[in-house]
N, C-alpha and C positions, 0 to 999 in steps of 0.2 A: 699691169697690162692695160693698154689703151683699147677702147672700143671706138670704132669709127662709123660715121653715118654720112651719106651723101644726100643732100636735100636740094630740090629745085626751089630757088628763092623767089622766083617771079612766075609762078604757074599761070597759064592762060595767056592769051594774046592781048597786048596793049599797044596802041599806036604811039604811045608817048614814053620816051625813055625815062622821063621824070616819074611817071606812074610806076614803071618797072622798079625804079630805085626805092620808091616808097614801099612797094610790096616786099622787096628784098629786105629792107630794114625791119619791117614788121615781123617777117619770118625769122630773121636773126634774133630779134628780141624774144620771140616765142620760144625758140630753141634754147637760148641761154637761160630763160626762166625755168626750163625743164632740167637744167644742170649740165647742158652741153656747152663746150667751149668752141668758139669759131677758130679754126686753124687757117683757112684760106677761102677766098672766093675765086671761082674759076668761071671764065666765059668760054664755053666750048665753041669750036669753030663749026657751028651748025647753021649759021645764017639766019637764025630767028631771034637772036639776042637773049637766049636763056642764060641765067646765072645759076651756078651750082655752088652751094656752100659745103665745105668739108668741115665737119664737126667731130669732136672727140670728147670722151670722158674717161677718167681713170676707173678701171674696174678692179676691185679688190679680189684677190685670190683666196 
């Protein structure tokens, strides 16, 4: 069974898209170090440029 987690990848406001991407990359690396696998990156239509990562890990029954 898979366990899913949604995580904001670039929390906080940054005026630079480049800084947002660096934050996102750091958060992705942090989550994968904890055993989560990245399934997808989503950019919701919220007008603020937030990025959300969809992560999962296999849970043993």
